[in-house]
C-alpha positions in Angstrom: -41.9 23.7 111.3 -40.4 24.7 107.9 -42.8 24.8 104.9 -41.0 21.7 103.3 -41.6 19.7 106.4 -45.3 20.7 106.4 -45.3 19.8 102.9 -43.6 16.4 103.4 -46.0 15.7 106.2 -49.1 16.6 103.8 -47.8 14.2 101.0 -47.4 11.3 103.6 -50.8 12.0 105.0 -52.3 12.0 101.6 -50.7 8.7 100.6 -52.3 7.4 103.9 -55.7 8.8 103.2 -55.6 7.0 99.8 -55.1 3.9 101.7 -58.1 4.5 103.7 -56.2 5.6 106.9 -56.7 8.9 108.7 -53.9 9.5 110.8 -51.8 12.5 111.8 -48.5 12.7 110.5 -45.6 15.1 111.8 -42.2 15.4 110.1 -39.2 15.5 112.6 -35.6 15.5 112.2 -33.8 13.5 114.7 -29.9 13.6 113.8 -28.9 10.8 116.1 -31.3 8.3 114.3 -29.6 5.4 112.5 -32.1 3.6 110.2 -29.5 0.9 110.1 -29.5 0.2 113.8 -32.9 1.2 114.9 -36.4 -0.5 114.0 -37.8 0.9 110.8 -41.4 0.1 110.0 -42.2 -1.0 106.3 -45.2 1.6 106.3 -42.7 4.4 107.6 -40.3 3.3 105.1 -43.0 3.7 102.2 -44.4 6.9 103.5 -40.9 8.4 103.5 -40.1 7.1 99.9 -43.5 8.5 98.5 -43.0 12.0 100.3 -39.4 12.3 99.5 -40.0 11.6 95.9 -43.5 13.7 95.6 -43.1 16.5 98.0 -42.3 19.8 96.0 -38.9 21.4 96.8 -39.0 24.9 98.0 -36.5 26.1 95.4 -38.3 25.1 92.6 -42.1 24.2 93.5 -41.7 21.0 92.0 -41.1 17.3 93.0 -37.4 16.5 93.2 -36.1 15.5 89.6 -33.5 12.7 90.1 -33.2 12.2 86.1 -30.1 14.7 86.0 -28.3 13.2 89.1 -29.8 15.1 92.0 -32.4 17.7 93.0 -29.6 20.1 93.6 -28.6 19.6 90.0 -32.1 20.3 88.7 -32.3 23.5 90.7 -29.1 24.8 89.4 -30.3 23.9 85.8 -33.4 25.8 86.5 -31.3 28.8 87.4 -32.5 28.7 90.9 -29.2 29.6 92.6 -29.0 30.6 96.1 -28.1 34.1 95.2 -31.2 34.3 92.6 -33.5 32.9 95.6 -32.2 35.5 98.1 -32.7 38.4 95.5 -36.4 37.4 95.3 -36.9 37.8 99.1 
């Protein structure tokens, strides 16, 4: 599992804990899942929104900033290009 997926699951788990629920959370990506055609639980939808908004992005270490258009725009504005990130490794 990638670091982002682990952080995403941890953010969702924290949101559940804040609601008094102790549940395990696993972030999985299913390319064939179509939320418009398959059942989507309201709690799952809320957790997804929270995790998507609050989980730090690997490129910046901060939650996504949508104020400039997209998180990718914020990464570029921070000078965190792919080349810069690759040179750090």
